[in-house]
C-alpha beads as a LAMMPS data file, in Angstrom:
LAMMPS data file: protein, C-alpha beads

91 atoms
90 bonds

1 atom types
1 bond types

-500.0 500.0 xlo xhi
-500.0 500.0 ylo yhi
-500.0 500.0 zlo zhi

Masses

1 110.0

Atoms # bond

1 1 1 -419.453 -34.518 152.440
2 1 1 -421.755 -36.745 154.494
3 1 1 -424.206 -38.596 152.243
4 1 1 -427.066 -38.024 154.633
5 1 1 -426.555 -34.298 154.517
6 1 1 -426.488 -34.293 150.771
7 1 1 -429.817 -36.273 150.711
8 1 1 -431.307 -33.919 153.202
9 1 1 -430.314 -30.818 151.051
10 1 1 -431.646 -32.395 147.995
11 1 1 -434.997 -33.095 149.742
12 1 1 -435.006 -29.505 151.082
13 1 1 -434.322 -28.097 147.643
14 1 1 -437.158 -30.268 146.082
15 1 1 -439.642 -29.186 148.652
16 1 1 -438.606 -25.541 148.270
17 1 1 -439.413 -25.817 144.582
18 1 1 -442.772 -27.660 145.382
19 1 1 -443.816 -24.902 147.811
20 1 1 -442.880 -22.186 145.349
21 1 1 -444.922 -23.939 142.750
22 1 1 -447.930 -24.007 144.983
23 1 1 -447.548 -20.318 145.810
24 1 1 -447.392 -19.452 142.123
25 1 1 -450.289 -21.684 141.121
26 1 1 -452.651 -19.889 143.514
27 1 1 -454.044 -23.163 144.707
28 1 1 -454.850 -23.651 148.405
29 1 1 -452.692 -26.079 150.236
30 1 1 -455.566 -28.537 150.456
31 1 1 -456.062 -28.424 146.634
32 1 1 -452.322 -28.609 145.874
33 1 1 -451.815 -31.618 148.102
34 1 1 -454.864 -33.436 146.632
35 1 1 -453.662 -32.741 143.122
36 1 1 -450.124 -33.911 143.758
37 1 1 -450.845 -36.865 146.262
38 1 1 -449.180 -35.197 149.251
39 1 1 -450.618 -35.252 152.725
40 1 1 -451.211 -31.886 154.267
41 1 1 -449.159 -32.890 157.309
42 1 1 -446.160 -33.706 155.035
43 1 1 -446.546 -30.364 153.320
44 1 1 -446.656 -28.432 156.585
45 1 1 -443.656 -30.243 157.980
46 1 1 -441.500 -29.437 154.818
47 1 1 -442.864 -25.898 154.667
48 1 1 -441.521 -25.413 158.235
49 1 1 -438.205 -26.922 157.345
50 1 1 -437.915 -24.825 154.258
51 1 1 -438.850 -21.704 156.148
52 1 1 -436.255 -22.380 158.860
53 1 1 -433.510 -22.935 156.289
54 1 1 -434.269 -19.672 154.622
55 1 1 -434.183 -17.808 157.953
56 1 1 -430.696 -19.425 158.570
57 1 1 -429.570 -18.357 155.234
58 1 1 -430.960 -14.767 155.527
59 1 1 -429.649 -14.475 159.014
60 1 1 -426.090 -15.208 157.985
61 1 1 -426.302 -18.473 159.991
62 1 1 -426.181 -16.606 163.167
63 1 1 -428.327 -17.980 165.970
64 1 1 -430.986 -15.588 167.037
65 1 1 -431.350 -14.911 170.862
66 1 1 -435.090 -14.511 170.512
67 1 1 -437.629 -16.928 168.843
68 1 1 -439.105 -15.524 165.598
69 1 1 -442.495 -16.762 164.745
70 1 1 -442.786 -18.877 161.513
71 1 1 -443.584 -16.539 158.615
72 1 1 -442.109 -13.493 160.392
73 1 1 -438.815 -11.864 159.670
74 1 1 -436.459 -10.457 162.334
75 1 1 -435.432 -6.913 161.339
76 1 1 -431.902 -5.492 162.066
77 1 1 -431.836 -2.882 164.733
78 1 1 -431.715 0.819 163.723
79 1 1 -428.248 2.411 163.725
80 1 1 -427.742 4.671 166.843
81 1 1 -428.053 8.307 165.890
82 1 1 -426.175 10.941 167.701
83 1 1 -428.411 13.466 169.468
84 1 1 -427.475 16.685 167.656
85 1 1 -431.009 18.363 167.630
86 1 1 -432.384 19.907 170.869
87 1 1 -435.967 19.807 171.980
88 1 1 -437.346 23.069 173.242
89 1 1 -440.710 23.217 175.059
90 1 1 -442.285 26.694 175.476
91 1 1 -445.031 26.840 177.982

Bonds

1 1 1 2
2 1 2 3
3 1 3 4
4 1 4 5
5 1 5 6
6 1 6 7
7 1 7 8
8 1 8 9
9 1 9 10
10 1 10 11
11 1 11 12
12 1 12 13
13 1 13 14
14 1 14 15
15 1 15 16
16 1 16 17
17 1 17 18
18 1 18 19
19 1 19 20
20 1 20 21
21 1 21 22
22 1 22 23
23 1 23 24
24 1 24 25
25 1 25 26
26 1 26 27
27 1 27 28
28 1 28 29
29 1 29 30
30 1 30 31
31 1 31 32
32 1 32 33
33 1 33 34
34 1 34 35
35 1 35 36
36 1 36 37
37 1 37 38
38 1 38 39
39 1 39 40
40 1 40 41
41 1 41 42
42 1 42 43
43 1 43 44
44 1 44 45
45 1 45 46
46 1 46 47
47 1 47 48
48 1 48 49
49 1 49 50
50 1 50 51
51 1 51 52
52 1 52 53
53 1 53 54
54 1 54 55
55 1 55 56
56 1 56 57
57 1 57 58
58 1 58 59
59 1 59 60
60 1 60 61
61 1 61 62
62 1 62 63
63 1 63 64
64 1 64 65
65 1 65 66
66 1 66 67
67 1 67 68
68 1 68 69
69 1 69 70
70 1 70 71
71 1 71 72
72 1 72 73
73 1 73 74
74 1 74 75
75 1 75 76
76 1 76 77
77 1 77 78
78 1 78 79
79 1 79 80
80 1 80 81
81 1 81 82
82 1 82 83
83 1 83 84
84 1 84 85
85 1 85 86
86 1 86 87
87 1 87 88
88 1 88 89
89 1 89 90
90 1 90 91
């Protein structure tokens, strides 16, 4: 396995844990960053990378044809139902 890929995955894992810790702490991003000596820009950079990685894992590593905004989740389409019922309109 490529050493750079291993290092990147380790950093991603570390940041996923840090982001989860912040969420569980209830602190604002500003407070958390000040407490832990992290710049807000760095936090947001890694938050975006972690979010993209989660989407990739949840999506089965399929590439989506449409762009899904950060923080949103793309839902699977509803299965097609056969039209057995009829609609009757009485006037």
